[in-house]
C-alpha positions as CSV (number, residue, x, y, z in Angstrom):
1,M,136.6,75.9,149.0
2,G,135.1,73.1,146.6
3,L,137.4,72.1,143.5
4,I,140.8,73.1,142.5
5,G,141.7,71.2,139.4
6,E,142.7,67.6,138.6
7,V,146.2,66.5,138.3
8,N,147.4,62.5,137.8
9,D,143.6,61.7,137.2
10,V,142.4,62.4,140.3
11,K,140.0,66.0,141.6
12,V,141.6,67.6,144.4
13,H,139.1,69.8,146.4
14,V,139.3,71.9,149.0
15,E,137.2,71.3,152.2
16,N,136.8,73.1,155.6
17,E,135.7,70.2,157.9
18,V,137.6,66.9,158.4
19,N,134.1,64.8,159.0
20,S,133.0,65.7,155.3
21,S,130.7,63.3,154.0
22,E,132.3,63.5,150.6
23,Y,135.0,61.0,151.7
24,D,135.5,57.5,152.9
25,A,138.8,58.2,154.9
26,V,140.6,60.5,156.7
27,L,144.6,60.8,156.3
28,V,146.7,62.5,159.2
29,L,150.1,62.2,159.7
30,S,151.4,62.5,163.6
31,G,154.7,62.4,165.1
32,E,156.4,64.6,167.9
33,G,156.1,67.9,167.4
34,V,153.3,67.8,164.6
35,V,150.1,69.1,165.9
36,L,147.3,66.9,165.5
37,P,143.6,67.9,164.5
38,Q,141.5,69.3,167.6
39,V,138.4,67.0,166.8
40,L,140.3,63.7,166.5
41,E,143.5,64.5,168.9
42,D,142.0,62.8,171.9
43,F,141.0,59.7,169.8
44,I,144.5,59.7,167.9
45,I,146.8,60.1,171.1
46,A,144.2,56.9,173.3
47,A,144.7,54.8,169.9
48,Q,148.7,55.1,170.2
49,E,148.8,54.6,173.9
50,F,146.5,51.1,173.5
51,D,149.0,50.2,170.0
52,A,152.7,51.5,170.1
53,A,153.1,50.5,166.6
54,L,151.4,53.7,165.4
55,D,154.4,55.5,166.3
56,K,156.4,53.9,163.9
57,E,153.6,52.3,161.1
58,V,150.6,53.2,159.3
59,G,147.4,52.2,160.6
60,V,144.0,52.2,159.4
61,L,141.8,52.5,162.9
62,R,137.8,52.5,163.0
63,C,136.9,56.1,163.4
64,P,133.2,57.0,164.5
65,R,134.2,60.7,163.9
66,V,134.8,60.6,160.5
67,S,133.0,60.2,157.3
68,G,133.2,56.4,156.5
69,A,134.6,55.5,159.7
70,R,137.9,55.1,158.2
71,L,140.7,57.3,160.1
72,V,144.5,56.6,158.5
73,V,147.5,58.0,161.2
74,S,150.6,58.2,159.2
75,P,153.8,58.8,162.0
76,L,156.6,60.4,161.3
77,V,159.3,58.0,162.3
78,P,160.4,59.2,165.5
79,A,163.6,57.0,165.8
80,L,165.0,59.1,163.4
81,L,163.3,62.7,164.0
82,Q,166.2,64.0,165.6
83,Y,168.3,63.5,162.6
84,A,165.9,64.1,160.0
85,D,165.1,66.4,157.6
86,V,161.9,67.6,156.0
87,R,161.7,64.1,153.9
88,T,160.4,62.8,156.7
89,A,157.0,64.4,156.3
90,R,157.2,63.6,152.6
91,E,157.5,59.7,153.2
92,A,154.6,59.9,155.7
93,S,152.3,61.4,153.7
94,V,153.1,58.9,150.8
95,A,152.6,56.0,153.0
96,G,149.6,56.7,154.5
97,V,148.0,57.4,150.9
98,K,149.5,54.2,149.4
99,R,148.0,52.5,152.8
100,A,144.7,54.0,152.4
101,G,144.9,52.9,148.6
102,R,145.4,49.0,150.0
103,A,142.5,49.7,152.2
104,G,140.2,50.5,149.3
105,V,139.7,54.3,150.0
106,R,138.5,55.6,147.0
107,R,137.6,59.2,148.2
108,L,140.4,60.2,150.7
109,L,140.6,63.8,152.9
110,L,144.2,65.0,154.1
111,A,143.8,66.6,157.0
112,L,146.9,69.1,156.9
113,T,148.2,70.5,160.2
114,P,151.3,72.5,160.8
115,L,154.3,69.7,161.0
116,C,157.7,70.3,163.3
117,A,157.0,73.4,161.8
118,A,160.3,75.1,164.3
119,R,162.1,72.9,162.5
120,W,160.1,72.6,159.2
121,P,158.2,75.8,158.1
122,R,157.1,74.3,154.2
123,A,157.0,70.6,155.9
124,S,152.9,70.7,155.9
125,Y,153.0,72.2,151.7
126,A,156.0,69.2,151.3
127,A,153.7,67.1,152.9
128,L,150.6,67.9,150.4
129,L,152.9,67.8,147.1
130,A,154.2,64.6,148.4
131,A,150.4,63.2,148.6
132,L,149.4,64.7,145.0
133,E,153.3,62.9,143.9
134,A,151.8,59.2,145.3
135,L,148.7,59.3,143.0
136,Y,150.9,59.7,140.2
137,V,150.9,56.0,137.2
138,P,153.7,55.9,134.7
139,L,152.9,57.3,131.4
140,Q,153.2,53.9,129.8
141,I,151.1,51.6,132.1
142,R,148.3,54.5,131.2
143,E,148.4,53.9,127.6
144,W,148.4,50.1,128.0
145,S,145.2,50.2,130.6
146,P,143.4,53.5,128.9
147,K,140.1,52.3,129.9
148,K,141.1,51.0,133.4
149,R,141.3,52.9,136.7
150,L,145.3,52.6,137.9
151,H,145.2,54.4,141.0
152,P,142.0,53.6,143.7
153,I,141.9,57.2,144.9
154,E,139.9,59.1,142.5
155,R,139.1,62.1,144.8
156,L,141.4,64.4,147.4
157,G,140.2,66.4,149.6
158,V,142.5,68.9,151.5
159,Y,141.5,69.7,154.8
160,C,143.7,73.0,156.6
161,E,143.9,73.4,160.2
162,G,146.1,76.1,161.8
163,L,147.9,76.1,158.3
164,W,147.4,79.1,155.4
165,T,145.1,81.2,157.6
166,G,144.4,84.5,155.1
167,E,141.0,84.6,153.1
168,G,141.7,82.5,150.3
169,E,144.9,81.7,151.0
170,V,144.3,77.7,151.5
171,D,142.7,77.4,148.2
172,R,145.7,79.5,146.5
173,V,148.5,77.1,148.2
174,V,146.5,73.8,146.6
175,R,146.0,75.4,143.4
176,E,149.7,76.2,143.0
177,A,150.5,72.5,144.6
178,V,148.2,70.9,141.9
179,A,150.2,73.1,139.2
180,V,153.2,72.0,140.5
181,E,152.9,68.2,140.9
182,A,151.0,68.8,137.1
183,G,154.7,70.1,136.1
184,L,156.4,67.0,137.9
185,G,154.0,65.0,136.0
186,L,154.9,66.2,132.3
187,A,158.7,65.9,133.4
188,R,158.0,62.1,135.0
189,D,155.9,61.3,132.0
190,L,159.2,62.6,129.2
191,G,161.9,61.7,131.3
192,G,160.4,58.2,132.3
193,A,159.2,56.8,129.6
194,D,161.2,54.3,127.3
195,P,163.4,54.7,124.3
196,E,160.9,54.3,121.9
197,R,157.9,56.0,123.2
198,M,160.2,59.0,123.8
199,A,162.4,58.8,120.8
200,P,162.9,62.0,119.8
201,A,160.3,62.7,117.4
202,R,157.5,61.4,119.9
203,F,158.8,63.6,122.7
204,A,158.5,66.5,120.6
205,E,154.9,65.3,119.7
206,F,154.0,64.8,123.4
207,V,155.7,69.0,124.6
208,E,153.6,70.0,121.8
209,K,150.4,68.2,122.9
210,A,150.8,68.8,126.7
211,F,150.8,72.5,126.1
212,A,148.1,73.0,123.1
213,G,146.3,75.9,123.8
214,S,148.0,77.1,127.2
215,A,150.3,80.4,127.3
216,V,153.6,78.8,126.5
217,R,154.3,78.6,122.7
218,V,155.9,75.4,121.2
219,R,157.9,75.8,117.9
220,V,159.7,72.0,116.6
221,D,162.6,72.2,114.3
222,R,162.6,68.8,112.6
223,D,165.3,69.6,110.3
224,S,166.5,73.2,109.8
225,W,168.4,73.1,112.6
226,R,171.6,71.0,111.9
227,E,172.9,73.3,110.0
228,R,172.8,76.2,113.0
229,Y,173.7,73.2,115.5
230,P,177.0,71.6,114.2
231,L,178.0,69.6,116.9
232,M,174.4,68.3,118.1
233,A,173.8,67.4,114.7
234,A,176.9,65.3,115.1
235,V,175.6,63.4,118.1
236,S,172.3,62.8,115.9
237,R,173.6,61.6,112.5
238,A,173.9,57.2,113.5
239,A,169.9,58.2,114.5
240,D,169.0,59.9,111.7
241,H,168.1,57.4,109.3
242,I,165.4,56.0,111.4
243,D,162.2,58.6,110.9
244,E,161.3,58.3,114.7
245,H,164.8,58.7,116.3
246,R,165.7,61.4,114.1
247,G,166.8,64.4,116.5
248,C,165.2,67.7,116.7
249,V,164.6,71.1,118.3
250,V,162.0,72.4,121.0
251,Y,161.4,75.9,121.4
252,L,159.4,76.5,124.3
253,E,158.2,80.3,125.1
254,Y,156.1,81.8,128.1
255,E,155.7,85.6,128.3
256,P,153.3,87.3,130.7
257,E,152.0,90.6,130.3
258,T,154.4,92.4,132.9
259,Y,157.7,91.2,133.6
260,E,160.7,92.0,135.2
261,E,163.4,89.2,134.8
262,T,163.8,87.0,131.8
263,L,164.9,83.3,132.7
264,M,166.3,81.1,130.2
265,F,167.0,77.6,130.1
266,V,168.8,74.8,127.5
267,G,167.9,71.4,128.1
268,K,169.9,67.7,127.0
269,G,167.4,65.5,125.9
270,V,169.2,62.5,124.8
271,T,166.6,60.0,125.0
272,Y,168.4,56.8,124.5
273,D,172.4,57.1,125.4
274,T,174.5,54.3,123.9
275,G,178.0,55.8,124.4
276,G,178.2,56.0,120.5
277,A,181.2,54.6,119.1
278,D,183.0,54.6,122.7
279,V,179.7,52.6,123.4
280,K,178.9,51.6,126.8
281,T,180.3,48.1,128.0
282,G,179.4,45.8,131.4
283,G,175.6,46.8,131.6
284,A,175.9,50.5,131.7
285,M,173.9,51.2,129.0
286,S,170.8,50.3,131.6
287,G,169.0,53.0,132.4
288,M,170.3,55.8,129.6
289,S,166.8,56.4,128.6
290,R,166.4,59.1,131.6
291,D,169.3,61.0,129.8
292,K,166.6,63.0,128.9
293,C,165.0,64.1,132.2
294,G,167.1,67.5,131.6
295,A,164.8,68.6,128.9
296,A,162.2,66.6,130.5
297,N,162.4,69.2,134.0
298,I,162.4,72.2,132.1
299,A,159.4,70.9,130.3
300,G,157.8,70.1,133.7
301,L,158.8,73.9,134.7
302,F,156.8,75.6,131.6
303,K,153.8,73.7,132.3
304,V,153.9,74.8,136.3
305,C,154.2,78.4,134.7
306,A,151.2,77.2,132.0
307,G,149.0,76.4,135.3
308,L,150.4,79.6,137.8
309,R,150.8,82.4,135.3
310,P,153.6,83.9,137.4
311,A,155.1,87.7,136.5
312,V,158.7,86.5,134.8
313,K,159.2,85.5,131.3
314,L,160.8,81.7,130.8
315,V,162.8,80.9,127.2
316,G,163.6,77.5,126.8
317,V,165.4,75.3,124.5
318,L,165.4,71.3,124.2
319,G,168.0,69.6,122.3
320,V,166.2,66.1,121.6
321,V,168.6,63.3,120.1
322,R,169.4,59.7,120.4
323,N,173.3,59.0,120.4
324,S,173.2,55.4,118.5
325,V,175.9,53.4,117.4
326,G,176.1,53.0,113.7
327,S,178.4,53.7,110.7
328,R,176.8,57.4,110.2
329,G,177.8,58.1,114.0
330,Y,180.2,60.3,115.1
331,V,183.6,59.0,116.0
332,S,186.6,60.4,118.3
333,D,189.6,62.5,116.7
334,E,186.7,63.7,114.6
335,L,187.3,67.2,114.4
336,L,183.9,69.5,113.9
337,V,183.1,73.1,114.2
338,S,180.8,74.7,116.8
339,R,178.3,77.7,115.8
340,G,180.8,80.2,117.3
341,R,183.3,79.2,114.9
342,L,185.1,76.9,117.3
343,A,187.5,73.6,116.5
344,V,186.0,70.7,118.2
345,R,187.9,67.5,118.8
346,V,186.1,64.7,119.9
347,G,187.5,62.9,122.8
348,N,184.7,60.7,123.6
349,T,181.4,60.1,121.7
350,D,180.1,58.9,125.5
351,A,180.4,62.9,126.5
352,E,178.0,63.7,124.3
353,G,175.5,65.9,126.4
354,R,178.2,68.9,126.4
355,M,178.0,68.5,122.0
356,V,174.1,68.4,122.5
357,M,174.1,72.0,124.6
358,A,177.4,74.1,123.4
359,D,175.7,75.6,119.8
360,L,172.4,75.9,121.6
361,L,173.9,77.5,125.0
362,H,175.7,79.8,122.3
363,E,173.1,80.9,121.0
364,M,171.1,81.5,123.8
365,A,174.0,83.6,124.9
366,E,173.6,85.8,122.3
367,R,169.6,85.9,122.8
368,A,170.6,87.1,126.5
369,A,172.0,90.0,125.2
370,L,168.5,91.3,124.3
371,E,166.5,90.3,127.1
372,R,164.9,92.2,130.2
373,A,167.6,90.6,133.5
374,P,168.4,87.5,131.8
375,H,169.2,84.4,133.9
376,V,170.6,81.5,131.9
377,F,170.6,77.9,132.8
378,T,171.6,74.6,131.4
379,V,169.6,71.3,132.8
380,A,171.5,68.3,132.3
381,T,171.9,64.4,133.7
382,L,175.3,65.4,132.9
383,T,177.8,62.9,134.3
384,G,178.1,59.9,135.9
385,H,180.6,61.7,138.3
386,A,178.2,63.7,139.6
387,A,176.2,61.0,141.1
388,R,179.5,59.6,142.6
389,A,180.7,62.9,144.0
390,M,177.1,64.1,144.9
391,G,174.9,61.0,145.5
392,P,171.4,60.8,144.4
393,Y,170.9,64.3,144.4
394,T,170.4,67.5,142.0
395,A,174.0,69.4,141.6
396,A,173.9,73.1,141.1
397,M,176.7,74.8,140.0
398,D,177.4,78.6,139.5
399,N,179.6,80.7,137.2
400,H,181.3,83.5,138.5
401,V,178.4,85.6,137.4
402,A,176.0,83.5,139.3
403,R,178.1,82.9,142.1
404,H,178.0,86.7,142.5
405,S,174.1,86.4,143.0
406,G,174.4,82.9,145.0
407,Y,171.5,81.1,142.7
408,A,172.9,77.5,143.7
409,H,172.6,78.6,147.2
410,K,169.3,79.7,146.9
411,L,168.0,76.4,144.6
412,A,169.8,74.7,147.8
413,A,167.5,76.1,150.1
414,A,164.5,75.9,148.7
415,G,165.1,72.4,147.9
416,E,165.9,72.0,151.7
417,D,162.4,73.5,152.2
418,L,160.3,70.9,150.3
419,G,162.6,67.3,150.8
420,D,164.2,68.0,147.2
421,M,167.5,68.4,147.9
422,V,170.5,70.2,145.7
423,R,173.9,69.6,146.6
424,T,176.1,72.4,145.7
């Protein structure tokens, strides 16, 4: 019990009483299949009978049974439950936190109970993650107003009833959730910032600062990489005359004292994708500052490991470049020689992701032969056709070796448990 940590500039505590005097409001999720806190069950049911809208929208009720006399009730919308998945619990949690903020709440206690546990065993954990995510403020907004508190909630308490009943289990789960959100927050900072704030040089500096003093080792190669990774160097050529836009390679490594397997990641970090000489037209360039989200998510995963210290080794390499238009830019029909001494003919400069990652992946495959039980992943916003085929979801695809172990299906199952959907 007590202070667990801080994330998104909010202190997170675990509490053992739903009416703790440290808070000025309590948030409860409600709905069909949801177990309500015992001390509040009759009060919430009576309120729902009095106002049917509480079954469909978030309400703020005056309740003398809780500190601050404010009870925020956020329903899992019943009209959708028969078709819904665990994202319904996430959405209710986010809506409740936002409504509490609009009500002027500064210190919010999240009362977690089993949420449709027969259908969604991890819904309560998903709701906790969602509540932490709702406290996030984008990086550049934070930087523009460094002295101003941008989210009204400054303290989040977590009270659990009927969940994680083992000794110290609630503390462990909440600590894990805080570490996960810290990683997600880093990924959002890196992936969501604009093309100049996260130009390659600044992306690398931000990663170095994020891991300073942690268990993750970071090394940035700003110049010598061009000889080792000629395909990536071709993509970076048009941008290299501007210092902030010059490409770089970021190496990450986390190695615990004991481990049985090694996870190895190659990330696409294209900080802005104009399409190069095959320039994006018709407004298709908008949003291309997010073409670095593969690399950003890998950095986020390492941030989670820095907090949780799992017994697995992680190795990562991020190709951080800008695909610019210019007289030095690479062009279609150009012939290049890869790190593996294979001839590569450029067919379209807007297919730069494979160019950025191919040489890095070749080197990682060589290193994998020396690692303990290695598994190699590429992570990228690789093609718009993935979104056309699978919608706004993560897509996971195994090669023949990974298919034997069912990695993509394991990722999909984990995503379904927590409302972060993966298509295979």
